TIRO-2110 file (N, C-alpha, C; in Angstrom, 1 decimal):
// TIRO-2110
10.1, -2.5, -84.8, N, 1, A
11.5, -2.5, -85.2, CA, 1, A
12.4, -2.1, -84.1, C, 1, A
13.4, -2.9, -83.8, N, 2, A
14.4, -2.6, -82.8, CA, 2, A
15.3, -1.5, -83.2, C, 2, A
15.7, -0.7, -82.2, N, 3, A
16.6, 0.4, -82.4, CA, 3, A
18.0, -0.2, -82.5, C, 3, A
18.9, 0.3, -83.3, N, 4, A
20.3, -0.2, -83.4, CA, 4, A
21.0, 0.2, -82.2, C, 4, A
21.9, -0.7, -81.7, N, 5, A
22.7, -0.4, -80.5, CA, 5, A
24.1, -0.1, -81.0, C, 5, A
24.6, 1.1, -80.6, N, 6, A
26.0, 1.5, -81.0, CA, 6, A
27.0, 0.6, -80.3, C, 6, A
28.0, 0.1, -81.1, N, 7, A
29.0, -0.7, -80.5, CA, 7, A
30.0, 0.2, -79.8, C, 7, A
30.6, -0.2, -78.7, N, 8, A
31.6, 0.5, -78.0, CA, 8, A
33.0, 0.4, -78.8, C, 8, A
33.9, 1.2, -78.4, N, 9, A
35.2, 1.2, -79.0, CA, 9, A
35.9, -0.2, -78.8, C, 9, A
35.7, -0.7, -77.6, N, 10, A
36.2, -2.0, -77.2, CA, 10, A
35.7, -3.1, -78.1, C, 10, A
34.4, -3.1, -78.4, N, 11, A
33.8, -4.1, -79.2, CA, 11, A
34.2, -4.0, -80.7, C, 11, A
34.4, -2.8, -81.1, N, 12, A
34.9, -2.5, -82.5, CA, 12, A
36.3, -3.0, -82.7, C, 12, A
37.2, -2.6, -81.8, N, 13, A
38.6, -3.0, -81.8, CA, 13, A
38.8, -4.5, -81.7, C, 13, A
38.1, -5.2, -80.8, N, 14, A
38.3, -6.6, -80.6, CA, 14, A
37.4, -7.5, -81.3, C, 14, A
36.4, -6.9, -82.0, N, 15, A
35.4, -7.7, -82.7, CA, 15, A
34.7, -8.7, -81.8, C, 15, A
34.3, -8.3, -80.6, N, 16, A
33.6, -9.1, -79.6, CA, 16, A
32.9, -8.3, -78.6, C, 16, A
31.9, -8.8, -77.9, N, 17, A
31.1, -8.0, -77.0, CA, 17, A
32.0, -7.6, -75.7, C, 17, A
31.5, -6.6, -75.0, N, 18, A
32.1, -6.2, -73.8, CA, 18, A
32.0, -7.4, -72.8, C, 18, A
33.1, -7.7, -72.0, N, 19, A
33.0, -8.7, -71.0, CA, 19, A
32.1, -8.3, -69.9, C, 19, A
31.5, -9.3, -69.2, N, 20, A
30.6, -9.1, -68.1, CA, 20, A
31.4, -9.4, -66.8, C, 20, A
30.7, -9.3, -65.7, N, 21, A
31.3, -9.6, -64.4, CA, 21, A
31.8, -11.0, -64.3, C, 21, A
30.9, -12.0, -64.6, N, 22, A
31.3, -13.4, -64.6, CA, 22, A
32.4, -13.7, -65.5, C, 22, A
32.4, -13.1, -66.7, N, 23, A
33.5, -13.3, -67.7, CA, 23, A
34.8, -12.8, -67.1, C, 23, A
34.8, -11.7, -66.4, N, 24, A
36.0, -11.1, -65.8, CA, 24, A
36.5, -12.0, -64.7, C, 24, A
35.6, -12.5, -63.8, N, 25, A
36.0, -13.4, -62.7, CA, 25, A
36.7, -14.6, -63.3, C, 25, A
36.0, -15.2, -64.3, N, 26, A
36.6, -16.5, -64.9, CA, 26, A
38.0, -16.2, -65.5, C, 26, A
38.1, -15.1, -66.2, N, 27, A
39.4, -14.8, -66.9, CA, 27, A
40.5, -14.7, -65.8, C, 27, A
40.2, -14.1, -64.7, N, 28, A
41.2, -13.9, -63.6, CA, 28, A
41.5, -15.3, -63.0, C, 28, A
40.4, -16.1, -62.7, N, 29, A
40.6, -17.4, -62.1, CA, 29, A
41.4, -18.3, -63.0, C, 29, A
41.1, -18.4, -64.2, N, 30, A
41.8, -19.2, -65.2, CA, 30, A
43.3, -18.7, -65.3, C, 30, A
43.5, -17.4, -65.4, N, 31, A
44.8, -16.9, -65.5, CA, 31, A
45.7, -17.2, -64.2, C, 31, A
45.0, -17.0, -63.1, N, 32, A
45.7, -17.3, -61.8, CA, 32, A
46.1, -18.7, -61.7, C, 32, A
45.2, -19.6, -62.0, N, 33, A
45.4, -21.0, -61.9, CA, 33, A
46.6, -21.4, -62.8, C, 33, A
46.5, -21.0, -64.1, N, 34, A
47.5, -21.4, -65.1, CA, 34, A
48.9, -20.8, -64.7, C, 34, A
48.9, -19.5, -64.2, N, 35, A
50.2, -18.9, -63.8, CA, 35, A
50.8, -19.6, -62.6, C, 35, A
49.9, -20.0, -61.7, N, 36, A
50.4, -20.7, -60.5, CA, 36, A
50.9, -22.1, -60.8, C, 36, A
50.2, -22.8, -61.6, N, 37, A
50.6, -24.3, -61.8, CA, 37, A
51.5, -24.5, -63.0, C, 37, A
51.6, -23.6, -64.0, N, 38, A
52.3, -23.9, -65.2, CA, 38, A
53.3, -22.8, -65.6, C, 38, A
53.6, -21.9, -64.6, N, 39, A
54.5, -20.8, -64.9, CA, 39, A
55.9, -21.2, -65.4, C, 39, A
56.3, -22.4, -65.0, N, 40, A
57.6, -22.9, -65.4, CA, 40, A
57.7, -23.3, -66.9, C, 40, A
56.5, -23.6, -67.5, N, 41, A
56.4, -24.1, -68.9, CA, 41, A
55.9, -23.0, -69.8, C, 41, A
55.0, -22.2, -69.4, N, 42, A
54.2, -21.3, -70.3, CA, 42, A
54.2, -19.9, -69.8, C, 42, A
54.0, -19.0, -70.8, N, 43, A
53.6, -17.6, -70.5, CA, 43, A
52.1, -17.5, -70.8, C, 43, A
51.4, -16.8, -70.0, N, 44, A
50.0, -16.6, -70.2, CA, 44, A
49.8, -15.1, -70.6, C, 44, A
49.1, -15.0, -71.7, N, 45, A
48.8, -13.6, -72.3, CA, 45, A
47.3, -13.3, -72.1, C, 45, A
47.0, -12.1, -71.7, N, 46, A
45.6, -11.7, -71.5, CA, 46, A
45.3, -10.6, -72.5, C, 46, A
44.3, -10.8, -73.3, N, 47, A
43.8, -9.8, -74.2, CA, 47, A
44.9, -9.3, -75.2, C, 47, A
45.7, -10.2, -75.7, N, 48, A
46.7, -9.9, -76.6, CA, 48, A
46.2, -9.8, -78.0, C, 48, A
46.7, -8.8, -78.8, N, 49, A
46.2, -8.7, -80.2, CA, 49, A
47.1, -9.6, -81.1, C, 49, A
46.4, -10.6, -81.7, N, 50, A
47.0, -11.6, -82.5, CA, 50, A
46.8, -11.2, -84.0, C, 50, A
47.9, -11.2, -84.8, N, 51, A
47.8, -11.1, -86.2, CA, 51, A
48.5, -12.3, -86.8, C, 51, A
47.7, -13.4, -87.0, N, 52, A
48.2, -14.7, -87.3, CA, 52, A
48.2, -15.0, -88.8, C, 52, A
49.2, -15.8, -89.2, N, 53, A
49.2, -16.3, -90.6, CA, 53, A
47.9, -17.1, -90.9, C, 53, A
47.4, -17.0, -92.1, N, 54, A
46.2, -17.7, -92.6, CA, 54, A
44.9, -17.4, -91.9, C, 54, A
45.0, -16.5, -90.9, N, 55, A
43.7, -16.2, -90.2, CA, 55, A
43.0, -15.2, -91.0, C, 55, A
41.6, -15.2, -90.9, N, 56, A
40.8, -14.3, -91.8, CA, 56, A
41.0, -12.8, -91.3, C, 56, A
41.3, -12.6, -90.0, N, 57, A
41.5, -11.2, -89.6, CA, 57, A
42.2, -11.3, -88.2, C, 57, A
42.7, -10.1, -87.8, N, 58, A
43.3, -10.1, -86.4, CA, 58, A
42.3, -10.3, -85.4, C, 58, A
42.7, -10.9, -84.3, N, 59, A
41.7, -11.3, -83.2, CA, 59, A
42.4, -11.1, -81.9, C, 59, A
41.5, -11.1, -80.8, N, 60, A
42.0, -10.9, -79.5, CA, 60, A
41.3, -11.9, -78.6, C, 60, A
42.1, -13.0, -78.3, N, 61, A
41.5, -14.0, -77.3, CA, 61, A
41.5, -13.5, -75.9, C, 61, A
40.7, -14.1, -75.1, N, 62, A
40.7, -13.7, -73.7, CA, 62, A
42.0, -14.0, -73.0, C, 62, A
42.5, -15.2, -73.3, N, 63, A
43.8, -15.7, -72.8, CA, 63, A
44.5, -16.5, -73.9, C, 63, A
45.8, -16.4, -73.9, N, 64, A
46.6, -17.2, -74.9, CA, 64, A
47.7, -17.8, -74.1, C, 64, A
48.1, -19.0, -74.4, N, 65, A
49.2, -19.7, -73.8, CA, 65, A
50.3, -19.9, -74.8, C, 65, A
51.5, -19.5, -74.5, N, 66, A
52.6, -19.6, -75.3, CA, 66, A
53.8, -20.3, -74.6, C, 66, A
54.7, -20.9, -75.3, N, 67, A
55.9, -21.4, -74.6, CA, 67, A
56.6, -20.4, -73.7, C, 67, A
57.2, -20.8, -72.7, N, 68, A
57.9, -19.8, -71.8, CA, 68, A
59.0, -19.1, -72.6, C, 68, A
59.1, -17.8, -72.4, N, 69, A
60.2, -17.1, -73.1, CA, 69, A
60.6, -15.9, -72.3, C, 69, A
61.7, -15.4, -72.5, N, 70, A
62.3, -14.2, -71.8, CA, 70, A
61.5, -13.0, -72.3, C, 70, A
61.1, -12.2, -71.3, N, 71, A
60.4, -11.0, -71.7, CA, 71, A
61.4, -9.9, -71.9, C, 71, A
61.3, -9.2, -73.0, N, 72, A
62.1, -8.0, -73.2, CA, 72, A
61.4, -6.8, -72.8, C, 72, A
61.6, -6.3, -71.6, N, 73, A
60.9, -5.1, -71.1, CA, 73, A
61.1, -3.8, -71.8, C, 73, A
62.2, -3.7, -72.6, N, 74, A
62.6, -2.5, -73.3, CA, 74, A
61.9, -2.4, -74.7, C, 74, A
61.6, -3.6, -75.2, N, 75, A
61.0, -3.6, -76.6, CA, 75, A
59.7, -4.5, -76.6, C, 75, A
58.6, -3.7, -76.5, N, 76, A
57.3, -4.4, -76.4, CA, 76, A
56.8, -4.8, -77.8, C, 76, A
55.9, -5.7, -77.9, N, 77, A
55.3, -6.2, -79.1, CA, 77, A
53.8, -5.8, -79.1, C, 77, A
53.4, -5.0, -80.1, N, 78, A
52.0, -4.6, -80.2, CA, 78, A
51.1, -5.6, -80.7, C, 78, A
51.5, -6.3, -81.7, N, 79, A
50.7, -7.4, -82.3, CA, 79, A
51.6, -8.7, -82.4, C, 79, A
51.1, -9.7, -81.8, N, 80, A
51.8, -11.0, -81.8, CA, 80, A
51.5, -11.7, -83.1, C, 80, A
52.5, -12.1, -83.8, N, 81, A
52.4, -12.8, -85.1, CA, 81, A
52.5, -14.3, -85.0, C, 81, A
53.1, -14.8, -84.0, N, 82, A
53.3, -16.3, -83.8, CA, 82, A
52.1, -16.8, -83.2, C, 82, A
51.6, -18.0, -83.7, N, 83, A
50.4, -18.6, -83.1, CA, 83, A
50.7, -19.1, -81.7, C, 83, A
49.8, -18.8, -80.7, N, 84, A
49.9, -19.4, -79.4, CA, 84, A
49.7, -20.9, -79.5, C, 84, A
50.1, -21.6, -78.4, N, 85, A
49.8, -23.0, -78.4, CA, 85, A
48.3, -23.3, -78.2, C, 85, A
47.7, -22.5, -77.3, N, 86, A
46.3, -22.6, -76.9, CA, 86, A
45.7, -21.2, -76.7, C, 86, A
44.5, -21.1, -77.1, N, 87, A
43.7, -19.9, -76.9, CA, 87, A
42.5, -20.2, -76.0, C, 87, A
42.1, -19.3, -75.2, N, 88, A
40.9, -19.5, -74.3, CA, 88, A
40.0, -18.3, -74.6, C, 88, A
38.8, -18.7, -75.0, N, 89, A
37.7, -17.8, -75.2, CA, 89, A
36.6, -18.0, -74.2, C, 89, A
36.2, -16.9, -73.5, N, 90, A
35.1, -17.0, -72.5, CA, 90, A
33.9, -16.3, -73.1, C, 90, A
32.8, -17.1, -73.2, N, 91, A
31.6, -16.6, -73.8, CA, 91, A
31.0, -15.4, -73.0, C, 91, A
30.7, -14.3, -73.6, N, 92, A
30.1, -13.2, -73.0, CA, 92, A
28.6, -13.4, -73.1, C, 92, A
27.7, -12.8, -72.3, N, 93, A
26.3, -13.0, -72.3, CA, 93, A
25.6, -12.7, -73.6, C, 93, A
26.1, -11.7, -74.4, N, 94, A
25.5, -11.4, -75.7, CA, 94, A
26.2, -12.0, -76.8, C, 94, A
27.1, -12.9, -76.6, N, 95, A
27.9, -13.5, -77.7, CA, 95, A
27.3, -14.8, -78.2, C, 95, A
27.4, -15.0, -79.4, N, 96, A
26.9, -16.2, -80.1, CA, 96, A
27.9, -17.3, -80.1, C, 96, A
27.5, -18.5, -79.5, N, 97, A
28.5, -19.6, -79.4, CA, 97, A
29.0, -20.1, -80.8, C, 97, A
28.1, -20.0, -81.8, N, 98, A
28.5, -20.4, -83.1, CA, 98, A
29.6, -19.5, -83.7, C, 98, A
29.5, -18.2, -83.5, N, 99, A
30.5, -17.3, -83.9, CA, 99, A
31.8, -17.5, -83.3, C, 99, A
31.8, -17.8, -82.0, N, 100, A
33.1, -18.1, -81.3, CA, 100, A
33.7, -19.4, -81.8, C, 100, A
32.9, -20.4, -82.0, N, 101, A
33.4, -21.7, -82.6, CA, 101, A
34.0, -21.4, -84.0, C, 101, A
33.3, -20.6, -84.8, N, 102, A
33.9, -20.3, -86.1, CA, 102, A
35.2, -19.6, -86.0, C, 102, A
35.3, -18.7, -85.0, N, 103, A
36.6, -17.9, -84.8, CA, 103, A
37.7, -18.9, -84.5, C, 103, A
37.3, -19.9, -83.7, N, 104, A
38.3, -20.9, -83.3, CA, 104, A
38.9, -21.6, -84.5, C, 104, A
38.0, -22.1, -85.3, N, 105, A
38.4, -22.9, -86.5, CA, 105, A
38.9, -22.1, -87.6, C, 105, A
38.3, -20.9, -87.9, N, 106, A
38.7, -20.1, -89.1, CA, 106, A
39.9, -19.3, -88.8, C, 106, A
40.1, -18.8, -87.6, N, 107, A
41.3, -18.0, -87.3, CA, 107, A
42.4, -18.7, -86.6, C, 107, A
42.0, -19.3, -85.4, N, 108, A
43.1, -19.9, -84.6, CA, 108, A
43.7, -21.1, -85.2, C, 108, A
42.8, -22.1, -85.5, N, 109, A
43.4, -23.4, -86.0, CA, 109, A
44.0, -23.2, -87.4, C, 109, A
43.4, -22.3, -88.2, N, 110, A
44.0, -22.0, -89.6, CA, 110, A
45.4, -21.5, -89.4, C, 110, A
45.7, -20.9, -88.3, N, 111, A
47.0, -20.3, -88.1, CA, 111, A
48.0, -21.2, -87.3, C, 111, A
47.6, -22.3, -86.9, N, 112, A
48.5, -23.3, -86.3, CA, 112, A
48.3, -23.4, -84.8, C, 112, A
47.3, -22.8, -84.2, N, 113, A
47.0, -23.0, -82.8, CA, 113, A
46.7, -24.5, -82.5, C, 113, A
47.2, -25.1, -81.5, N, 114, A
47.1, -26.5, -81.2, CA, 114, A
45.8, -26.9, -80.5, C, 114, A
45.2, -26.0, -79.7, N, 115, A
44.0, -26.3, -79.0, CA, 115, A
43.3, -24.9, -78.6, C, 115, A
42.0, -25.0, -78.4, N, 116, A
41.2, -23.8, -78.0, CA, 116, A
40.2, -24.3, -76.9, C, 116, A
40.1, -23.4, -75.9, N, 117, A
39.1, -23.7, -74.9, CA, 117, A
37.9, -22.7, -75.1, C, 117, A
36.7, -23.2, -75.0, N, 118, A
35.5, -22.4, -75.0, CA, 118, A
34.9, -22.5, -73.6, C, 118, A
34.9, -21.4, -72.9, N, 119, A
34.4, -21.4, -71.5, CA, 119, A
33.0, -20.8, -71.6, C, 119, A
32.0, -21.5, -71.1, N, 120, A
30.6, -21.0, -71.1, CA, 120, A
30.2, -20.8, -69.6, C, 120, A
30.3, -19.6, -69.1, N, 121, A
30.0, -19.3, -67.7, CA, 121, A
28.7, -19.8, -67.2, C, 121, A
27.6, -19.5, -67.9, N, 122, A
26.3, -19.9, -67.4, CA, 122, A
26.1, -21.4, -67.3, C, 122, A
26.8, -22.2, -68.1, N, 123, A
26.7, -23.6, -68.0, CA, 123, A
27.8, -24.2, -67.1, C, 123, A
28.8, -23.4, -66.7, N, 124, A
29.9, -23.8, -65.9, CA, 124, A
30.7, -24.9, -66.6, C, 124, A
30.9, -24.7, -67.9, N, 125, A
31.6, -25.7, -68.7, CA, 125, A
32.8, -25.2, -69.4, C, 125, A
33.8, -26.0, -69.7, N, 126, A
34.9, -25.7, -70.6, CA, 126, A
35.0, -26.8, -71.6, C, 126, A
34.9, -26.4, -72.9, N, 127, A
35.1, -27.4, -74.0, CA, 127, A
36.5, -27.1, -74.6, C, 127, A
37.2, -28.2, -74.8, N, 128, A
38.5, -28.2, -75.4, CA, 128, A
38.4, -28.7, -76.8, C, 128, A
38.7, -27.9, -77.7, N, 129, A
38.7, -28.2, -79.2, CA, 129, A
40.1, -28.4, -79.7, C, 129, A
40.2, -29.3, -80.7, N, 130, A
41.5, -29.5, -81.4, CA, 130, A
41.3, -29.3, -82.9, C, 130, A
42.3, -29.0, -83.7, N, 131, A
42.1, -28.7, -85.1, CA, 131, A
41.5, -29.9, -85.9, C, 131, A
41.6, -31.1, -85.4, N, 132, A
41.0, -32.2, -86.1, CA, 132, A
39.5, -32.3, -85.9, C, 132, A
38.9, -31.3, -85.2, N, 133, A
37.4, -31.3, -85.0, CA, 133, A
37.0, -32.0, -83.8, C, 133, A
37.9, -32.6, -83.0, N, 134, A
37.5, -33.3, -81.8, CA, 134, A
37.2, -32.2, -80.7, C, 134, A
36.3, -32.6, -79.8, N, 135, A
36.0, -31.7, -78.7, CA, 135, A
35.6, -32.5, -77.5, C, 135, A
36.1, -32.1, -76.3, N, 136, A
35.7, -32.7, -75.0, CA, 136, A
35.2, -31.6, -74.1, C, 136, A
34.0, -31.8, -73.5, N, 137, A
33.4, -30.8, -72.7, CA, 137, A
33.4, -31.3, -71.2, C, 137, A
33.8, -30.4, -70.3, N, 138, A
33.9, -30.7, -68.9, CA, 138, A
33.0, -29.8, -68.1, C, 138, A
32.3, -30.4, -67.1, N, 139, A
31.5, -29.6, -66.2, CA, 139, A
31.9, -29.9, -64.7, C, 139, A
32.7, -30.9, -64.5, N, 140, A
33.2, -31.2, -63.2, CA, 140, A
34.4, -32.1, -63.3, C, 140, A
35.1, -32.3, -62.2, N, 141, A
36.2, -33.2, -62.2, CA, 141, A
37.4, -32.5, -62.8, C, 141, A
38.3, -33.3, -63.4, N, 142, A
39.5, -32.8, -64.0, CA, 142, A
39.4, -32.6, -65.5, C, 142, A
39.5, -31.3, -65.9, N, 143, A
39.5, -30.9, -67.3, CA, 143, A
41.0, -31.1, -67.8, C, 143, A
41.1, -31.7, -69.0, N, 144, A
42.4, -32.0, -69.5, CA, 144, A
42.6, -31.5, -70.9, C, 144, A
43.7, -30.8, -71.2, N, 145, A
44.1, -30.4, -72.5, CA, 145, A
45.4, -31.2, -72.8, C, 145, A
45.3, -32.4, -73.5, N, 146, A
46.5, -33.2, -73.7, CA, 146, A
47.5, -32.6, -74.7, C, 146, A
47.0, -31.6, -75.5, N, 147, A
48.0, -31.0, -76.5, CA, 147, A
49.1, -30.2, -75.8, C, 147, A
48.8, -29.6, -74.6, N, 148, A
49.8, -28.9, -73.9, CA, 148, A
50.0, -29.4, -72.5, C, 148, A
49.4, -30.6, -72.1, N, 149, A
49.6, -31.2, -70.8, CA, 149, A
49.1, -30.4, -69.6, C, 149, A
48.0, -29.7, -69.8, N, 150, A
47.4, -29.0, -68.7, CA, 150, A
46.2, -29.7, -68.2, C, 150, A
46.1, -29.8, -66.9, N, 151, A
44.9, -30.4, -66.2, CA, 151, A
44.5, -29.4, -65.1, C, 151, A
43.2, -29.2, -65.0, N, 152, A
42.7, -28.3, -64.0, CA, 152, A
41.4, -28.9, -63.4, C, 152, A
41.2, -28.7, -62.1, N, 153, A
40.0, -29.2, -61.5, CA, 153, A
38.9, -28.1, -61.7, C, 153, A
37.8, -28.5, -62.3, N, 154, A
36.7, -27.6, -62.6, CA, 154, A
36.2, -26.9, -61.3, C, 154, A
36.3, -27.6, -60.2, N, 155, A
35.8, -27.0, -59.0, CA, 155, A
36.7, -25.8, -58.5, C, 155, A
37.9, -25.8, -58.9, N, 156, A
38.8, -24.7, -58.6, CA, 156, A
38.5, -23.4, -59.4, C, 156, A
37.8, -23.6, -60.5, N, 157, A
37.5, -22.4, -61.4, CA, 157, A
36.1, -22.0, -61.1, C, 157, A
35.1, -22.9, -61.0, N, 158, A
33.7, -22.6, -60.8, CA, 158, A
33.3, -22.9, -59.4, C, 158, A
33.6, -21.9, -58.5, N, 159, A
33.2, -22.1, -57.1, CA, 159, A
32.4, -21.0, -56.6, C, 159, A
END
């Protein structure tokens, strides 16, 4: 019989495993790419707490893309209630891909998110999901998310 492993406070609060080295590298590379190329159109949020309508529970995506808006530095928001346009989930080594896919459909799409990216570091892939159940997976070349008009070269992320 295996001994139970205690969850960290991070895992309890965010309902997901601790990120790894590769997870962290990819989160920064994706964030840097998106901020550099799409800063005029979008705000990029990292590890933001979402409390979305129709979602089964609050959730924290690795990255979220929202329309560009003015930041109010004097009045912060602890839980974002408006659905992002796109969420990006990066699979951690101990995370179940089916659980992440269910989170995408049960929480994000139920709340009105337009697209979700599932990044699998060990396979060097990004899958783009849409609420209608369609999915496109990229391992090289130009990854496209037509719902928000974002294109990125996979070789700029996985190098």
